[in-house]
C-alpha positions in Angstrom: -7.4 -26.2 32.6 -6.8 -23.2 35.4 -8.4 -20.1 34.3 -4.7 -18.3 34.1 -3.5 -21.1 31.9 -6.2 -20.9 29.0 -4.7 -19.4 25.8 -6.8 -16.8 24.1 -7.7 -17.9 20.6 -6.5 -16.4 17.6 -9.5 -14.8 16.6 -9.9 -12.8 19.7 -6.5 -11.4 19.4 -6.3 -7.6 19.4 -6.1 -6.1 16.2 -3.1 -4.1 15.1 -3.3 -0.9 13.6 -1.1 1.2 11.6 -0.3 5.0 10.5 0.6 6.0 7.3 2.3 9.3 7.1 2.4 11.2 3.7 2.8 15.1 2.5 -0.7 15.7 0.9 -0.2 18.3 -1.8 -4.2 18.8 -2.2 -4.5 19.4 1.6 -1.8 21.8 1.2 -3.2 23.4 -2.0 -6.7 23.9 0.0 -5.4 25.4 3.3 -3.6 28.4 4.6 -0.1 27.6 4.2 0.9 31.4 5.7 4.3 31.4 3.9 5.1 27.5 4.3 6.4 25.4 1.7 5.2 22.4 0.4 8.0 20.1 1.1 9.9 19.0 -2.0 10.7 15.2 -1.3 8.8 13.8 1.8 8.9 9.6 1.7 5.7 8.0 3.0 6.6 5.9 6.4 4.2 3.6 8.3 4.2 4.1 12.2 3.1 1.0 14.2 0.1 2.1 16.3 1.2 0.5 19.7 -0.9 1.5 23.4 -3.5 3.1 24.7 -2.6 6.8 23.8 -0.8 7.4 20.7 0.4 11.4 20.4 0.3 13.3 17.1 2.7 16.4 17.0 6.2 17.3 17.0 9.5 16.3 19.2 9.8 18.7 22.0 12.0 17.7 24.9 9.7 19.4 27.5 6.9 17.5 26.2 8.2 14.1 25.9 8.5 11.7 23.4 6.0 11.7 20.5 4.9 8.5 19.0 3.7 10.0 15.7 6.7 12.6 15.3 5.9 15.3 12.8 9.4 17.0 13.6 11.1 14.8 10.9 12.3 13.9 8.5 10.6 17.3 7.3 8.8 19.4 9.8 5.3 20.5 9.3 5.7 23.9 11.3 1.5 23.9 10.9 1.4 21.3 13.4 1.4 22.0 17.2 4.0 19.8 19.9 0.7 18.4 21.6 -1.4 18.4 18.6 -3.4 15.3 18.6 -4.4 11.8 20.2 -5.1 8.4 19.2 -6.8 6.5 22.1 -7.5 3.0 21.9 -10.9 1.7 22.7 -12.0 -1.5 24.0 -12.9 -3.2 20.9 -9.2 -2.3 19.8 -10.1 0.1 17.3 -9.2 4.2 17.9 -10.7 7.6 18.6 -9.0 10.8 17.5 -9.3 13.5 20.1 -7.5 17.0 19.0 -5.8 18.5 22.2 -6.7 22.0 21.2 -4.2 22.6 18.3 -3.5 25.9 16.8 -4.2 24.9 13.3 -7.3 22.0 14.4 -7.6 18.4 12.9 -9.3 17.5 9.9 -11.3 13.5 9.2 -11.4 12.4 5.9 -13.2 15.2 3.9 -14.6 17.1 6.6 -13.7 21.2 6.2 -14.5 22.4 9.7 -11.9 21.0 12.4 -12.8 18.6 15.3 -13.4 20.1 18.5 -11.1 20.3 21.0 -11.5 17.5 23.5 -14.2 15.7 21.7 -14.0 12.3 20.7 -14.4 10.7 17.2 -14.3 7.2 15.8 -11.7 6.6 13.6 -12.1 3.4 11.2 -9.7 1.8 9.2 -8.9 3.6 6.4 -9.7 6.8 7.6 -7.5 10.4 6.6 -6.4 12.6 9.3 -5.1 15.9 8.6 -3.0 17.9 10.6 -0.9 20.9 10.4 -0.5 22.6 6.5 -0.1 19.6 4.5 0.4 16.3 6.5 -2.2 13.4 6.2 -2.3 10.7 8.2 -4.2 7.4 6.9 -5.0 5.0 9.6 -5.4 1.4 9.1 -6.1 -1.8 10.5 -3.6 -4.7 9.3 -5.0 -8.3 9.0 -4.1 -10.8 11.6 
Protein backbone atom coordinates (compact mmCIF):
# COMPACT_ATOMS: atom_id res chain seq x y z
CA UNK A 1 0.00 0.00 0.00
CA UNK A 2 1.45 3.44 -0.87
CA UNK A 3 2.65 5.46 2.15
CA UNK A 4 0.04 8.17 1.57
CA UNK A 5 -2.76 5.62 2.02
CA UNK A 6 -1.53 3.90 5.19
CA UNK A 7 -3.87 4.22 8.13
CA UNK A 8 -2.56 5.32 11.49
CA UNK A 9 -3.15 2.61 14.13
CA UNK A 10 -5.67 3.58 16.84
CA UNK A 11 -3.00 3.44 19.55
CA UNK A 12 -0.93 6.04 17.71
CA UNK A 13 -3.67 8.67 17.58
CA UNK A 14 -3.11 11.99 19.32
CA UNK A 15 -4.36 12.12 22.91
CA UNK A 16 -7.50 14.11 23.67
CA UNK A 17 -7.40 16.61 26.52
CA UNK A 18 -9.92 18.79 28.33
CA UNK A 19 -9.86 21.52 30.94
CA UNK A 20 -12.29 21.49 33.86
CA UNK A 21 -12.95 25.10 34.95
CA UNK A 22 -14.17 25.63 38.52
CA UNK A 23 -14.31 28.23 41.29
CA UNK A 24 -11.94 27.26 44.12
CA UNK A 25 -12.89 28.66 47.53
CA UNK A 26 -9.63 27.63 49.23
CA UNK A 27 -7.55 29.40 46.55
CA UNK A 28 -9.73 32.50 46.91
CA UNK A 29 -9.41 32.49 50.72
CA UNK A 30 -5.63 32.04 50.45
CA UNK A 31 -5.12 34.90 47.99
CA UNK A 32 -5.43 38.63 47.78
CA UNK A 33 -8.92 39.25 46.47
CA UNK A 34 -8.68 43.09 46.65
CA UNK A 35 -12.45 43.57 46.90
CA UNK A 36 -13.30 40.76 44.50
CA UNK A 37 -16.20 38.61 45.66
CA UNK A 38 -16.30 34.85 45.47
CA UNK A 39 -19.15 33.86 43.12
CA UNK A 40 -22.37 32.67 44.74
CA UNK A 41 -22.70 30.07 41.99
CA UNK A 42 -20.25 28.94 39.38
CA UNK A 43 -21.12 25.71 37.59
CA UNK A 44 -18.08 23.64 36.68
CA UNK A 45 -17.60 23.32 32.94
CA UNK A 46 -15.43 21.14 30.76
CA UNK A 47 -13.66 22.76 27.81
CA UNK A 48 -12.07 20.51 25.16
CA UNK A 49 -8.46 21.45 24.38
CA UNK A 50 -8.19 21.69 20.62
CA UNK A 51 -5.31 22.94 18.57
CA UNK A 52 -1.72 23.79 19.24
CA UNK A 53 -2.40 26.94 21.32
CA UNK A 54 -5.21 27.31 23.83
CA UNK A 55 -5.53 30.83 25.23
CA UNK A 56 -6.64 31.29 28.85
CA UNK A 57 -8.14 34.70 29.54
CA UNK A 58 -11.14 36.97 29.33
CA UNK A 59 -12.93 37.71 26.09
CA UNK A 60 -12.01 41.03 24.56
CA UNK A 61 -13.08 42.05 21.06
CA UNK A 62 -9.70 43.60 20.27
CA UNK A 63 -7.80 40.52 21.51
CA UNK A 64 -9.76 38.05 19.39
CA UNK A 65 -11.33 34.78 20.49
CA UNK A 66 -10.45 33.16 23.80
CA UNK A 67 -10.64 29.39 24.02
CA UNK A 68 -10.89 29.13 27.83
CA UNK A 69 -12.98 32.26 28.37
CA UNK A 70 -13.06 33.31 32.02
CA UNK A 71 -15.39 36.27 31.50
CA UNK A 72 -18.53 34.11 31.67
CA UNK A 73 -20.73 32.86 33.21
CA UNK A 74 -19.22 34.87 36.11
CA UNK A 75 -16.16 37.02 35.40
CA UNK A 76 -13.04 36.48 37.50
CA UNK A 77 -11.74 40.05 37.50
CA UNK A 78 -8.27 38.87 38.51
CA UNK A 79 -7.76 37.16 35.13
CA UNK A 80 -5.99 39.14 32.40
CA UNK A 81 -7.44 39.28 28.90
CA UNK A 82 -4.40 37.37 27.60
CA UNK A 83 -3.46 35.60 30.85
CA UNK A 84 -1.74 32.34 29.85
CA UNK A 85 -1.57 29.81 27.05
CA UNK A 86 -1.47 26.02 26.85
CA UNK A 87 0.82 24.96 23.99
CA UNK A 88 0.69 21.45 22.59
CA UNK A 89 4.04 19.66 22.24
CA UNK A 90 5.08 16.86 19.86
CA UNK A 91 3.83 13.98 22.05
CA UNK A 92 0.33 15.53 22.24
CA UNK A 93 0.66 16.79 25.82
CA UNK A 94 0.65 20.47 26.79
CA UNK A 95 2.92 23.01 28.40
CA UNK A 96 1.73 26.11 30.25
CA UNK A 97 3.11 29.60 29.64
CA UNK A 98 2.13 32.68 31.66
CA UNK A 99 1.85 35.62 29.24
CA UNK A 100 2.94 38.30 31.71
CA UNK A 101 -0.40 38.36 33.52
CA UNK A 102 -0.94 40.95 36.23
CA UNK A 103 -1.85 38.44 38.97
CA UNK A 104 0.27 35.50 37.84
CA UNK A 105 -0.37 31.85 37.11
CA UNK A 106 0.23 29.06 39.62
CA UNK A 107 0.53 25.33 39.03
CA UNK A 108 -0.66 22.73 41.56
CA UNK A 109 0.45 23.62 45.10
CA UNK A 110 3.06 26.18 43.99
CA UNK A 111 2.89 29.35 46.07
CA UNK A 112 5.05 31.38 43.70
CA UNK A 113 3.63 32.38 40.29
CA UNK A 114 5.26 30.88 37.22
CA UNK A 115 7.87 33.08 35.52
CA UNK A 116 6.33 34.89 32.55
CA UNK A 117 7.23 33.44 29.16
CA UNK A 118 8.77 30.20 30.47
CA UNK A 119 7.03 26.96 29.39
CA UNK A 120 6.24 24.45 32.14
CA UNK A 121 5.10 20.87 31.30
CA UNK A 122 1.52 20.03 32.31
CA UNK A 123 0.44 16.49 33.19
CA UNK A 124 -3.03 15.01 33.38
CA UNK A 125 -4.57 16.03 36.70
CA UNK A 126 -2.49 19.18 37.12
CA UNK A 127 -4.30 22.22 38.48
CA UNK A 128 -3.76 25.71 37.09
CA UNK A 129 -4.76 28.64 39.31
CA UNK A 130 -5.44 32.05 37.78
CA UNK A 131 -7.22 35.22 38.87
CA UNK A 132 -8.87 35.50 42.26
CA UNK A 133 -10.67 32.14 42.36
CA UNK A 134 -10.34 30.15 39.13
CA UNK A 135 -8.96 26.59 39.08
CA UNK A 136 -8.44 24.82 35.75
CA UNK A 137 -7.72 21.10 35.95
CA UNK A 138 -6.25 19.63 32.78
CA UNK A 139 -7.12 16.02 32.04
CA UNK A 140 -6.10 13.57 29.37
CA UNK A 141 -9.16 11.66 28.23
CA UNK A 142 -9.15 7.92 27.58
CA UNK A 143 -8.83 6.99 23.93
